[in-house]
C-alpha positions as CSV (number, residue, x, y, z in Angstrom):
1,X,101.8,125.7,106.0
2,X,101.5,122.4,107.0
3,X,98.5,120.6,105.8
4,X,97.4,117.2,106.8
5,X,95.1,115.5,103.8
6,X,93.3,112.2,104.1
7,X,91.3,110.0,101.8
8,X,88.9,107.1,102.6
9,X,86.7,106.7,99.3
10,X,88.0,103.5,98.3
11,X,90.0,100.4,99.8
12,X,93.1,101.9,99.9
13,X,93.0,104.7,102.0
14,X,95.6,107.2,103.0
15,X,97.0,110.3,104.8
16,X,99.6,112.6,104.1
17,X,101.4,115.6,105.6
18,X,102.6,118.6,103.3
19,X,104.3,121.1,104.0
20,X,105.6,123.9,101.2
21,X,103.3,121.8,98.6
22,X,105.6,118.7,99.7
23,X,105.3,115.4,101.6
24,X,106.7,114.4,105.0
25,X,104.8,111.8,105.8
26,X,102.5,109.0,104.6
27,X,100.5,106.3,105.7
28,X,98.7,104.1,103.3
29,X,95.9,101.7,105.0
30,X,94.4,98.6,103.1
31,X,91.8,96.7,102.8
32,X,89.6,96.5,106.8
33,X,92.5,98.5,108.2
34,X,91.0,101.4,105.9
35,X,87.6,100.8,107.9
36,X,88.8,100.6,110.6
37,X,88.4,103.3,113.4
38,X,92.1,103.2,114.4
39,X,92.7,104.9,111.4
40,X,92.2,108.6,113.1
41,X,94.7,107.5,116.4
42,X,97.4,106.2,114.0
43,X,96.9,109.4,111.6
44,X,98.0,111.2,115.3
45,X,100.3,109.0,115.9
46,X,102.4,109.6,112.5
47,X,102.0,112.9,112.9
48,X,103.8,112.6,116.4
49,X,106.3,110.6,115.0
50,X,107.4,113.5,112.4
51,X,107.8,115.5,115.4
52,X,104.1,117.3,114.5
53,X,101.0,118.0,116.4
54,X,97.4,118.8,115.2
55,X,97.5,122.3,116.4
56,X,100.4,122.7,114.0
57,X,98.3,122.1,110.8
58,X,97.0,124.6,109.3
59,X,94.8,123.3,106.8
60,X,92.6,119.8,106.6
61,X,92.1,118.6,103.5
62,X,89.6,115.8,102.9
63,X,89.4,113.4,99.5
64,X,85.4,114.1,98.9
65,X,85.1,110.8,96.0
66,X,83.1,109.7,94.2
67,X,83.8,106.9,96.3
68,X,83.1,104.7,99.5
69,X,80.3,107.2,101.1
70,X,80.8,106.4,104.5
71,X,84.8,107.1,104.8
72,X,84.2,110.2,103.1
73,X,81.7,111.1,105.3
74,X,84.0,110.1,108.4
75,X,86.7,111.6,107.9
76,X,85.4,114.7,106.8
77,X,83.8,114.6,110.5
78,X,86.9,113.4,112.3
79,X,89.6,116.1,110.1
80,X,86.3,118.9,112.1
81,X,86.9,117.5,114.9
82,X,90.8,117.6,114.8
83,X,90.3,121.1,113.8
84,X,88.0,122.8,116.0
85,X,90.7,123.8,118.9
86,X,92.7,125.8,116.5
87,X,89.8,126.8,114.3
88,X,91.5,126.0,110.3
89,X,89.5,125.3,107.6
90,X,88.5,122.3,106.2
91,X,87.9,121.7,102.4
92,X,87.7,119.7,100.0
93,X,88.7,118.2,96.8
94,X,87.6,115.2,94.4
95,X,89.8,111.8,95.1
96,X,89.1,111.7,91.3
97,X,91.1,114.6,90.2
98,X,94.1,113.3,92.1
99,X,94.0,109.9,89.9
100,X,94.2,113.2,87.3
101,X,96.9,114.3,88.6
102,X,99.1,111.3,88.9
103,X,98.2,109.9,85.5
104,X,97.7,113.2,83.6
105,X,101.8,114.5,83.4
106,X,102.2,113.1,79.8
107,X,98.9,112.4,78.1
108,X,96.5,115.1,76.4
109,X,94.0,114.0,79.0
110,X,93.0,111.9,81.6
111,X,89.4,110.2,81.9
112,X,88.4,108.4,85.2
113,X,85.4,106.2,85.6
114,X,83.7,104.7,88.6
115,X,81.0,102.3,89.5
116,X,77.5,104.8,89.9
117,X,75.7,101.3,91.1
118,X,72.1,101.5,88.9
119,X,73.5,100.2,86.3
120,X,75.1,103.5,85.7
121,X,79.1,104.3,85.0
122,X,80.1,107.9,86.7
123,X,82.8,109.7,83.7
124,X,84.8,112.8,84.7
125,X,87.9,114.0,81.9
126,X,90.6,115.9,83.3
127,X,93.3,117.6,82.3
128,X,96.9,119.0,84.0
129,X,98.7,121.9,83.6
130,X,102.9,120.4,83.8
131,X,103.7,124.3,84.6
132,X,101.5,124.7,87.4
133,X,100.5,121.0,88.5
134,X,97.3,121.8,89.0
135,X,94.4,119.8,87.2
136,X,90.9,121.7,85.2
137,X,88.7,120.1,84.0
138,X,88.7,119.0,80.6
139,X,86.7,122.5,79.0
140,X,89.9,124.3,80.6
141,X,87.9,125.7,83.4
142,X,88.6,124.9,86.8
143,X,86.8,121.9,88.8
144,X,84.7,122.5,91.7
145,X,85.0,118.8,93.5
146,X,81.4,118.6,93.4
147,X,78.7,116.4,91.3
148,X,78.3,119.2,88.6
149,X,82.1,117.9,87.0
150,X,80.9,114.4,87.1
151,X,78.3,112.5,84.1
152,X,76.2,110.0,85.0
153,X,76.0,107.2,81.8
154,X,74.6,103.9,81.0
155,X,77.6,101.0,80.2
156,X,76.2,101.0,76.4
157,X,77.1,105.2,76.1
158,X,80.8,104.7,77.9
159,X,82.7,104.3,74.5
160,X,81.1,107.4,73.2
161,X,81.5,109.2,76.3
162,X,85.4,109.6,76.5
163,X,87.2,111.4,74.3
164,X,89.6,110.2,71.7
165,X,92.4,110.8,72.7
166,X,92.0,110.2,77.0
167,X,94.3,108.4,78.9
168,X,91.4,106.0,81.0
169,X,91.6,104.9,84.5
170,X,89.8,103.7,87.3
171,X,89.5,102.4,90.9
172,X,86.8,100.2,90.3
173,X,88.4,98.2,87.5
174,X,87.8,94.7,89.1
175,X,83.8,95.6,88.3
176,X,84.3,97.8,85.6
177,X,86.9,95.6,83.3
178,X,84.9,94.0,81.3
179,X,82.8,97.2,80.4
180,X,86.1,99.3,79.7
181,X,87.5,97.0,77.9
182,X,84.8,96.6,75.7
183,X,84.6,101.2,75.2
184,X,88.3,101.8,75.7
185,X,91.3,100.2,73.2
186,X,94.5,99.0,75.3
187,X,96.5,101.3,74.6
188,X,94.5,104.5,76.1
189,X,93.5,101.9,79.3
190,X,95.0,101.7,82.3
191,X,94.3,97.5,83.3
192,X,94.5,97.5,86.7
193,X,92.9,99.2,89.6
194,X,94.6,102.5,90.5
195,X,93.6,104.5,93.9
196,X,93.6,108.4,94.8
197,X,97.3,109.1,96.7
198,X,96.7,111.3,99.7
199,X,99.8,113.1,99.0
200,X,98.6,113.6,94.9
201,X,95.4,115.7,97.1
202,X,97.9,117.3,98.9
203,X,99.7,118.6,95.7
204,X,96.2,119.2,94.5
205,X,95.2,121.4,97.0
206,X,98.6,123.1,96.9
207,X,98.3,123.8,93.7
208,X,95.1,125.3,93.7
209,X,94.2,126.6,97.0
210,X,91.4,128.8,95.5
211,X,89.5,124.9,93.6
212,X,89.0,123.7,97.5
213,X,85.8,122.7,98.4
214,X,85.5,125.0,102.1
215,X,82.0,123.6,103.0
216,X,82.8,120.0,101.5
217,X,80.2,117.7,101.3
218,X,80.6,113.9,100.0
219,X,80.6,113.8,96.3
220,X,77.3,112.0,95.8
221,X,76.2,111.4,92.3
222,X,72.7,110.2,92.7
223,X,69.7,111.9,94.0
224,X,68.4,110.9,97.9
225,X,65.2,107.8,97.3
226,X,62.7,108.5,99.8
227,X,61.4,104.9,101.2
228,X,57.5,105.7,102.0
């Protein structure tokens, strides 16, 4: 089954077309291009260049973040529109879990940290099953790919929230470098910005389709604020 994957949760947006768990074409958009509405037409052209039409896509997968709420929401809307003519399912997985898959094959656990704003950080710890390619939560349970998998912590409590054997990565390194450096010893900290790869999201979905969110929504970690 061919699966079209889109992730626009960070400044490095991307797409990948998966077939039998392997990426057969992909595209990356950086910075301003990641926010441009032209990405939809470019994604369709990329599929056409691979000889694949939207009607041949059997499933659509969206990276759910955490990250850019507008980027994730517009991706979901676009994929739902692409899926409408054939009725193919649209589902989602946490973009943070794709980072765990990318960096967790050779370490016991991977902790992903991000800027949740409002003086809070979000944090989640995963472990990768090398023999299956599945990403599980630190306690061995299957992730829900919703906000329930994540914890909000004050910056002052970050060090105590990171497991002692975890490798730490972040898509928000540019903003969080001082806090991450203070909270985590250098050998366990990747000191650069890393962004989810759409092909890794695709591999994650292919390895555990049952874990995908079938009614996907952007992962939003703060309750709604009512302005009177």
